[in-house]
N, CA, C and O atoms as CSV, one atom per row, in Angstrom:
chain,resi,resn,atom,element,x,y,z
A,1,MET,N,N,14.079,-3.899,-43.199
A,1,MET,CA,C,14.173,-4.418,-41.939
A,1,MET,C,C,13.695,-3.726,-41.282
A,1,MET,O,O,14.148,-2.597,-41.472
A,2,VAL,N,N,12.678,-3.769,-40.250
A,2,VAL,CA,C,12.426,-3.092,-38.482
A,2,VAL,C,C,13.485,-2.722,-37.477
A,2,VAL,O,O,14.188,-3.579,-36.942
A,3,GLU,N,N,13.563,-1.745,-37.287
A,3,GLU,CA,C,14.196,-1.340,-36.126
A,3,GLU,C,C,13.570,-1.911,-34.427
A,3,GLU,O,O,12.478,-1.564,-33.976
A,4,ASP,N,N,14.236,-2.531,-33.937
A,4,ASP,CA,C,13.339,-2.854,-32.773
A,4,ASP,C,C,13.226,-1.534,-31.914
A,4,ASP,O,O,14.052,-0.629,-32.035
A,5,PRO,N,N,12.309,-1.479,-31.163
A,5,PRO,CA,C,12.099,-0.235,-30.811
A,5,PRO,C,C,12.368,-0.493,-29.297
A,5,PRO,O,O,12.075,0.479,-28.601
A,6,TYR,N,N,12.692,-1.212,-28.846
A,6,TYR,CA,C,13.205,-1.277,-27.294
A,6,TYR,C,C,14.731,-1.620,-27.191
A,6,TYR,O,O,15.174,-2.084,-26.140
A,7,LYS,N,N,15.401,-1.432,-28.091
A,7,LYS,CA,C,16.763,-2.073,-28.172
A,7,LYS,C,C,17.462,-1.468,-27.124
A,7,LYS,O,O,17.854,-2.199,-26.214
A,8,ASN,N,N,17.846,0.540,-27.054
A,8,ASN,CA,C,17.886,1.264,-26.379
A,8,ASN,C,C,17.363,1.019,-25.038
A,8,ASN,O,O,18.142,0.852,-24.100
A,9,LEU,N,N,16.557,0.998,-24.940
A,9,LEU,CA,C,15.225,0.805,-23.327
A,9,LEU,C,C,16.254,0.586,-21.557
A,9,LEU,O,O,16.276,-0.321,-20.725
A,10,LYS,N,N,16.708,1.457,-21.622
A,10,LYS,CA,C,16.882,1.566,-19.842
A,10,LYS,C,C,16.113,1.008,-18.986
A,10,LYS,O,O,14.977,1.462,-18.852
A,11,ILE,N,N,16.552,-0.124,-18.192
A,11,ILE,CA,C,15.121,-0.140,-17.221
A,11,ILE,C,C,16.310,-0.481,-16.172
A,11,ILE,O,O,17.352,-1.116,-16.338
A,12,THR,N,N,15.775,0.170,-15.031
A,12,THR,CA,C,16.297,-0.107,-13.662
A,12,THR,C,C,15.716,-1.343,-13.195
A,12,THR,O,O,14.590,-1.824,-13.062
A,13,LYS,N,N,16.932,-1.676,-12.994
A,13,LYS,CA,C,16.776,-2.845,-11.972
A,13,LYS,C,C,16.457,-2.610,-10.617
A,13,LYS,O,O,16.763,-1.589,-10.000
A,14,GLY,N,N,15.524,-4.064,-9.938
A,14,GLY,CA,C,14.701,-3.718,-8.378
A,14,GLY,C,C,13.407,-2.725,-8.877
A,14,GLY,O,O,12.838,-2.351,-7.851
A,15,ALA,N,N,12.736,-2.161,-10.096
A,15,ALA,CA,C,11.905,-1.071,-9.959
A,15,ALA,C,C,10.758,-1.969,-9.901
A,15,ALA,O,O,9.897,-1.517,-9.146
A,16,VAL,N,N,10.467,-3.004,-10.397
A,16,VAL,CA,C,9.295,-3.448,-9.965
A,16,VAL,C,C,9.551,-4.076,-8.945
A,16,VAL,O,O,10.558,-4.762,-8.769
A,17,ALA,N,N,8.492,-3.865,-8.033
A,17,ALA,CA,C,8.108,-4.744,-6.776
A,17,ALA,C,C,8.168,-6.407,-7.022
A,17,ALA,O,O,8.846,-6.942,-7.899
A,18,LYS,N,N,7.390,-7.042,-6.144
A,18,LYS,CA,C,7.248,-8.561,-5.931
A,18,LYS,C,C,6.403,-8.477,-6.472
A,18,LYS,O,O,6.218,-7.315,-6.834
A,19,PRO,N,N,5.270,-9.519,-6.950
A,19,PRO,CA,C,4.091,-9.298,-7.075
A,19,PRO,C,C,3.589,-10.423,-5.424
A,19,PRO,O,O,4.075,-11.240,-4.641
A,20,SER,N,N,2.678,-9.893,-5.639
A,20,SER,CA,C,1.641,-10.237,-3.924
A,20,SER,C,C,0.000,-9.784,-4.113
A,20,SER,O,O,-0.219,-9.273,-5.211
A,21,THR,N,N,-0.800,-9.860,-3.501
A,21,THR,CA,C,-2.185,-9.395,-3.196
A,21,THR,C,C,-2.385,-8.296,-2.583
A,21,THR,O,O,-1.441,-7.654,-2.122
A,22,THR,N,N,-3.526,-7.938,-2.488
A,22,THR,CA,C,-4.326,-7.055,-1.880
A,22,THR,C,C,-4.222,-7.493,-0.053
A,22,THR,O,O,-4.419,-6.726,0.889
A,23,LEU,N,N,-3.893,-8.789,-0.004
A,23,LEU,CA,C,-4.137,-9.819,1.288
A,23,LEU,C,C,-2.945,-8.864,1.953
A,23,LEU,O,O,-2.928,-8.229,3.007
A,24,VAL,N,N,-2.127,-9.000,1.083
A,24,VAL,CA,C,-0.455,-8.388,1.809
A,24,VAL,C,C,-0.043,-6.671,1.497
A,24,VAL,O,O,0.748,-5.919,2.066
A,25,ASN,N,N,-0.729,-6.523,0.637
A,25,ASN,CA,C,0.071,-4.606,0.013
A,25,ASN,C,C,-1.500,-4.289,-0.240
A,25,ASN,O,O,-2.372,-4.692,-1.010
A,26,LYS,N,N,-1.355,-3.001,1.213
A,26,LYS,CA,C,-2.180,-1.629,1.140
A,26,LYS,C,C,-2.296,-1.441,-0.483
A,26,LYS,O,O,-1.281,-1.424,-1.178
A,27,THR,N,N,-3.335,-1.330,-0.918
A,27,THR,CA,C,-3.758,-0.690,-2.114
A,27,THR,C,C,-4.610,0.795,-2.294
A,27,THR,O,O,-4.750,1.520,-3.279
A,28,GLY,N,N,-5.150,0.915,-0.774
A,28,GLY,CA,C,-6.557,2.020,-0.906
A,28,GLY,C,C,-5.854,3.257,-1.071
A,28,GLY,O,O,-6.687,4.048,-1.513
A,29,SER,N,N,-4.459,3.980,-0.909
A,29,SER,CA,C,-4.107,5.033,-1.097
A,29,SER,C,C,-4.309,5.633,-2.267
A,29,SER,O,O,-4.561,6.834,-2.170
A,30,TRP,N,N,-4.270,5.021,-3.752
A,30,TRP,CA,C,-4.556,5.131,-4.522
A,30,TRP,C,C,-5.979,5.222,-5.339
A,30,TRP,O,O,-5.823,5.312,-6.557
A,31,ARG,N,N,-7.120,5.215,-4.953
A,31,ARG,CA,C,-8.338,4.726,-5.218
A,31,ARG,C,C,-8.658,6.624,-5.648
A,31,ARG,O,O,-8.162,7.658,-5.201
A,32,ALA,N,N,-9.577,6.384,-6.569
A,32,ALA,CA,C,-10.180,7.697,-6.957
A,32,ALA,C,C,-11.777,7.319,-6.060
A,32,ALA,O,O,-12.272,8.297,-5.500
A,33,PHE,N,N,-12.469,6.114,-5.939
A,33,PHE,CA,C,-14.257,6.381,-5.187
A,33,PHE,C,C,-13.418,5.290,-4.273
A,33,PHE,O,O,-12.429,4.580,-4.447
A,34,ARG,N,N,-14.692,5.639,-2.816
A,34,ARG,CA,C,-14.657,4.667,-2.201
A,34,ARG,C,C,-16.193,4.299,-1.570
A,34,ARG,O,O,-17.092,5.121,-1.396
A,35,PRO,N,N,-16.249,2.933,-1.292
A,35,PRO,CA,C,-17.580,2.564,-1.412
A,35,PRO,C,C,-18.216,3.243,0.321
A,35,PRO,O,O,-17.479,3.648,1.220
A,36,VAL,N,N,-19.385,3.198,0.350
A,36,VAL,CA,C,-19.903,3.438,1.872
A,36,VAL,C,C,-20.963,2.867,1.699
A,36,VAL,O,O,-21.701,3.037,0.729
A,37,ILE,N,N,-21.209,1.906,2.900
A,37,ILE,CA,C,-22.369,1.405,2.904
A,37,ILE,C,C,-23.230,2.456,3.740
A,37,ILE,O,O,-22.786,3.540,4.116
A,38,ASP,N,N,-24.741,1.910,4.021
A,38,ASP,CA,C,-25.237,2.629,4.319
A,38,ASP,C,C,-26.407,1.283,5.322
A,38,ASP,O,O,-27.300,0.565,4.872
A,39,HIS,N,N,-25.952,1.395,6.547
A,39,HIS,CA,C,-26.485,-0.122,7.471
A,39,HIS,C,C,-27.944,0.313,7.769
A,39,HIS,O,O,-28.554,-0.456,8.512
A,40,ASP,N,N,-28.684,1.513,7.281
A,40,ASP,CA,C,-29.770,1.460,7.828
A,40,ASP,C,C,-30.885,0.385,6.090
A,40,ASP,O,O,-31.901,-0.309,6.042
A,41,LYS,N,N,-30.131,0.750,5.326
A,41,LYS,CA,C,-30.672,-0.455,3.831
A,41,LYS,C,C,-29.983,-1.852,3.780
A,41,LYS,O,O,-30.396,-2.822,3.143
A,42,CYS,N,N,-29.173,-1.810,4.340
A,42,CYS,CA,C,-27.979,-3.356,4.205
A,42,CYS,C,C,-29.097,-4.528,5.115
A,42,CYS,O,O,-29.258,-4.477,6.334
A,43,ILE,N,N,-29.709,-5.441,4.278
A,43,ILE,CA,C,-30.088,-6.179,4.624
A,43,ILE,C,C,-29.282,-7.629,5.246
A,43,ILE,O,O,-29.784,-8.629,5.760
A,44,GLY,N,N,-27.851,-7.291,4.971
A,44,GLY,CA,C,-26.989,-8.506,5.826
A,44,GLY,C,C,-26.899,-9.691,5.033
A,44,GLY,O,O,-26.527,-10.788,5.450
A,45,CYS,N,N,-27.404,-9.304,3.396
A,45,CYS,CA,C,-26.639,-10.717,2.989
A,45,CYS,C,C,-25.508,-11.038,2.580
A,45,CYS,O,O,-25.566,-12.093,1.948
A,46,GLY,N,N,-24.486,-10.611,2.648
A,46,GLY,CA,C,-22.960,-10.767,2.680
A,46,GLY,C,C,-22.953,-10.723,0.645
A,46,GLY,O,O,-22.256,-11.654,0.242
A,47,THR,N,N,-23.289,-10.251,-0.014
A,47,THR,CA,C,-23.205,-9.909,-1.388
A,47,THR,C,C,-21.804,-9.540,-1.451
A,47,THR,O,O,-20.936,-10.412,-1.453
A,48,CYS,N,N,-21.530,-8.319,-1.503
A,48,CYS,CA,C,-20.792,-7.329,-1.061
A,48,CYS,C,C,-19.241,-7.990,-0.815
A,48,CYS,O,O,-18.240,-7.649,-1.446
A,49,GLU,N,N,-19.285,-8.932,0.165
A,49,GLU,CA,C,-18.567,-10.123,0.495
A,49,GLU,C,C,-17.565,-10.652,0.015
A,49,GLU,O,O,-16.369,-10.461,0.236
A,50,LYS,N,N,-18.563,-11.943,-1.260
A,50,LYS,CA,C,-18.613,-12.912,-1.524
A,50,LYS,C,C,-18.044,-11.834,-3.053
A,50,LYS,O,O,-16.944,-12.066,-3.555
A,51,PHE,N,N,-18.649,-11.092,-3.425
A,51,PHE,CA,C,-18.248,-10.259,-5.147
A,51,PHE,C,C,-16.919,-9.801,-4.649
A,51,PHE,O,O,-16.070,-10.186,-5.453
A,52,CYS,N,N,-16.386,-9.149,-3.673
A,52,CYS,CA,C,-14.691,-8.505,-3.867
A,52,CYS,C,C,-14.032,-9.403,-3.773
A,52,CYS,O,O,-13.974,-10.401,-3.056
A,53,PRO,N,N,-13.058,-8.639,-5.247
A,53,PRO,CA,C,-11.962,-9.149,-5.072
A,53,PRO,C,C,-11.074,-9.599,-4.649
A,53,PRO,O,O,-10.364,-10.584,-4.851
A,54,ASP,N,N,-11.173,-8.151,-3.490
A,54,ASP,CA,C,-9.925,-7.806,-2.771
A,54,ASP,C,C,-9.633,-8.459,-0.972
A,54,ASP,O,O,-8.693,-8.617,-0.193
A,55,MET,N,N,-11.532,-8.724,-1.040
A,55,MET,CA,C,-11.657,-9.784,0.174
A,55,MET,C,C,-11.557,-8.226,1.469
A,55,MET,O,O,-11.111,-8.347,2.609
A,56,SER,N,N,-11.914,-7.340,1.071
A,56,SER,CA,C,-12.011,-5.927,1.368
A,56,SER,C,C,-12.753,-5.718,2.645
A,56,SER,O,O,-12.449,-5.245,3.740
A,57,VAL,N,N,-13.926,-6.280,2.079
A,57,VAL,CA,C,-15.460,-6.473,2.647
A,57,VAL,C,C,-15.252,-7.534,3.672
A,57,VAL,O,O,-14.688,-8.577,3.343
A,58,LYS,N,N,-15.752,-7.303,5.144
A,58,LYS,CA,C,-15.622,-8.165,6.399
A,58,LYS,C,C,-17.237,-8.588,6.995
A,58,LYS,O,O,-17.959,-7.609,6.806
A,59,GLU,N,N,-17.801,-9.421,7.470
A,59,GLU,CA,C,-19.060,-9.019,8.443
A,59,GLU,C,C,-18.356,-9.319,9.902
A,59,GLU,O,O,-17.821,-10.382,10.217
A,60,VAL,N,N,-18.478,-8.142,10.721
A,60,VAL,CA,C,-17.804,-7.568,11.482
A,60,VAL,C,C,-18.089,-7.847,12.661
A,60,VAL,O,O,-17.345,-7.924,13.640
A,61,GLU,N,N,-20.365,-8.168,12.473
A,61,GLU,CA,C,-21.175,-8.508,13.878
A,61,GLU,C,C,-21.986,-9.473,12.783
A,61,GLU,O,O,-21.866,-9.479,11.558
A,62,ASP,N,N,-22.650,-10.097,13.434
A,62,ASP,CA,C,-24.020,-10.928,12.982
A,62,ASP,C,C,-24.609,-10.025,11.545
A,62,ASP,O,O,-25.478,-9.262,11.968
A,63,GLY,N,N,-24.516,-9.925,10.684
A,63,GLY,CA,C,-25.111,-9.378,9.543
A,63,GLY,C,C,-24.933,-8.004,9.047
A,63,GLY,O,O,-25.663,-7.399,8.262
A,64,LYS,N,N,-23.398,-7.429,9.863
A,64,LYS,CA,C,-23.039,-6.111,9.774
A,64,LYS,C,C,-21.676,-6.479,8.954
A,64,LYS,O,O,-21.004,-7.394,9.429
A,65,PHE,N,N,-21.265,-5.917,7.900
A,65,PHE,CA,C,-19.790,-5.886,7.020
A,65,PHE,C,C,-19.591,-4.242,7.152
A,65,PHE,O,O,-20.277,-3.226,7.262
A,66,GLU,N,N,-18.276,-4.628,7.073
A,66,GLU,CA,C,-17.377,-2.994,6.576
A,66,GLU,C,C,-16.757,-3.313,5.606
A,66,GLU,O,O,-16.857,-4.420,5.076
A,67,ILE,N,N,-16.005,-2.381,5.210
A,67,ILE,CA,C,-15.242,-2.401,4.377
A,67,ILE,C,C,-13.814,-1.782,4.771
A,67,ILE,O,O,-13.823,-0.670,5.299
A,68,ASP,N,N,-12.524,-2.460,4.537
A,68,ASP,CA,C,-11.132,-1.964,5.149
A,68,ASP,C,C,-10.231,-1.373,3.960
A,68,ASP,O,O,-9.398,-1.773,3.147
A,69,LEU,N,N,-10.874,-0.204,4.326
A,69,LEU,CA,C,-10.501,0.751,3.202
A,69,LEU,C,C,-8.528,1.003,2.928
A,69,LEU,O,O,-7.974,1.440,1.919
A,70,ASP,N,N,-7.888,0.528,4.252
A,70,ASP,CA,C,-6.379,0.660,3.425
A,70,ASP,C,C,-6.324,-1.074,1.893
A,70,ASP,O,O,-5.418,-1.032,1.060
A,71,TYR,N,N,-7.264,-2.179,1.853
A,71,TYR,CA,C,-6.987,-2.550,0.713
A,71,TYR,C,C,-7.797,-2.204,-0.197
A,71,TYR,O,O,-7.241,-1.962,-1.269
A,72,CYS,N,N,-9.043,-2.072,-0.178
A,72,CYS,CA,C,-10.084,-2.078,-1.146
A,72,CYS,C,C,-9.253,-0.838,-2.440
A,72,CYS,O,O,-8.623,0.210,-2.300
A,73,LYS,N,N,-9.658,-1.609,-3.571
A,73,LYS,CA,C,-8.902,-0.303,-4.436
A,73,LYS,C,C,-10.642,0.322,-5.516
A,73,LYS,O,O,-10.597,0.645,-6.703
A,74,GLY,N,N,-11.461,0.323,-4.970
A,74,GLY,CA,C,-12.487,1.162,-4.872
A,74,GLY,C,C,-12.905,0.594,-6.741
A,74,GLY,O,O,-13.054,1.496,-7.565
A,75,CYS,N,N,-13.011,-0.491,-7.083
A,75,CYS,CA,C,-13.363,-0.969,-8.199
A,75,CYS,C,C,-15.239,-0.935,-8.284
A,75,CYS,O,O,-15.785,-1.394,-9.287
A,76,GLY,N,N,-15.937,-0.447,-7.322
A,76,GLY,CA,C,-17.084,-0.724,-7.079
A,76,GLY,C,C,-18.159,-2.113,-7.056
A,76,GLY,O,O,-19.352,-2.224,-6.771
A,77,ILE,N,N,-17.156,-3.045,-7.483
A,77,ILE,CA,C,-18.261,-3.798,-8.040
A,77,ILE,C,C,-19.309,-4.496,-6.566
A,77,ILE,O,O,-20.281,-5.163,-6.921
A,78,CYS,N,N,-19.161,-4.384,-5.526
A,78,CYS,CA,C,-19.950,-4.750,-4.063
A,78,CYS,C,C,-21.123,-3.666,-4.378
A,78,CYS,O,O,-22.265,-4.038,-4.111
A,79,ALA,N,N,-20.983,-2.589,-4.825
A,79,ALA,CA,C,-22.064,-1.409,-4.945
A,79,ALA,C,C,-22.890,-1.968,-6.639
A,79,ALA,O,O,-24.108,-1.820,-6.733
A,80,VAL,N,N,-22.307,-2.414,-7.522
A,80,VAL,CA,C,-23.140,-2.971,-8.602
A,80,VAL,C,C,-23.866,-4.249,-8.104
A,80,VAL,O,O,-25.064,-4.195,-7.828
A,81,GLU,N,N,-23.254,-5.238,-8.002
A,81,GLU,CA,C,-23.737,-6.232,-6.671
A,81,GLU,C,C,-25.197,-5.928,-5.863
A,81,GLU,O,O,-26.386,-6.186,-6.051
A,82,CYS,N,N,-24.394,-5.236,-4.867
A,82,CYS,CA,C,-25.763,-5.180,-3.987
A,82,CYS,C,C,-27.300,-5.048,-4.442
A,82,CYS,O,O,-27.778,-4.275,-5.273
A,83,PRO,N,N,-27.824,-5.853,-3.794
A,83,PRO,CA,C,-29.463,-6.497,-3.906
A,83,PRO,C,C,-30.279,-4.960,-3.862
A,83,PRO,O,O,-31.090,-4.591,-4.711
A,84,VAL,N,N,-29.900,-4.266,-2.796
A,84,VAL,CA,C,-30.461,-3.612,-2.174
A,84,VAL,C,C,-30.472,-1.917,-2.639
A,84,VAL,O,O,-31.460,-1.187,-2.709
A,85,ASP,N,N,-28.729,-1.493,-2.988
A,85,ASP,CA,C,-28.546,-0.852,-3.043
A,85,ASP,C,C,-27.778,-0.078,-1.765
A,85,ASP,O,O,-27.901,1.146,-1.803
A,86,ALA,N,N,-27.277,-0.424,-1.037
A,86,ALA,CA,C,-26.722,0.001,0.151
A,86,ALA,C,C,-25.715,0.430,0.252
A,86,ALA,O,O,-25.332,0.969,1.290
A,87,ILE,N,N,-24.952,0.299,-0.883
A,87,ILE,CA,C,-23.126,0.875,-1.325
A,87,ILE,C,C,-23.359,1.512,-1.956
A,87,ILE,O,O,-24.157,1.102,-2.800
A,88,GLN,N,N,-22.818,3.225,-2.116
A,88,GLN,CA,C,-23.062,4.190,-3.110
A,88,GLN,C,C,-21.220,4.414,-3.651
A,88,GLN,O,O,-20.489,4.656,-2.691
A,89,MET,N,N,-20.840,4.380,-4.379
A,89,MET,CA,C,-18.794,5.117,-4.358
A,89,MET,C,C,-19.351,6.353,-4.349
A,89,MET,O,O,-20.359,6.714,-4.956
A,90,VAL,N,N,-18.250,7.342,-3.226
A,90,VAL,CA,C,-18.253,8.346,-2.808
A,90,VAL,C,C,-16.925,8.903,-3.146
A,90,VAL,O,O,-16.092,8.284,-2.484
A,91,LYS,N,N,-16.255,9.979,-4.032
A,91,LYS,CA,C,-15.347,10.228,-4.574
A,91,LYS,C,C,-14.202,10.733,-3.478
A,91,LYS,O,O,-14.310,11.689,-2.710
A,92,GLU,N,N,-12.956,9.727,-3.635
A,92,GLU,CA,C,-11.727,10.251,-2.680
A,92,GLU,C,C,-11.320,11.760,-2.649
A,92,GLU,O,O,-10.981,12.460,-3.603
A,93,GLU,N,N,-11.440,12.124,-1.228
A,93,GLU,CA,C,-10.787,13.666,-1.405
A,93,GLU,C,C,-9.589,13.552,-1.064
A,93,GLU,O,O,-9.265,12.529,-0.460
A,94,LYS,N,N,-8.740,14.425,-1.314
A,94,LYS,CA,C,-7.308,14.500,-1.309
A,94,LYS,C,C,-6.846,15.301,-0.097
A,94,LYS,O,O,-5.645,15.487,0.100
C-alpha cells in the first residue's frame, strides 16, 4: 500500500490570492527583464500591442507605443514579434 504523501500537509487558509488578471494586479515588480522600445527604429505597426498577453503595450499617440512596466511581466513576446527589432529586453536592476 502506498502512503498518501499529502496526508499531513498543512495548508494555511487564505494563503492564495483570489485569481485575477494583470489588468487588475500589478505584476511588474518581479520581472527579470524589461522591454525597451527604440522609438527611432519603431515603425508604429502595433505588432507589440497585438501580441502582448498582458495588454501592457499601449498606443499613446499616432504610431507611438509605450509599455506600462507596472503590469509587464517581461516575457519578451513583444521583442520577438517586432518586425524591425525595435524592442530590446534589458536586464532589470535591483
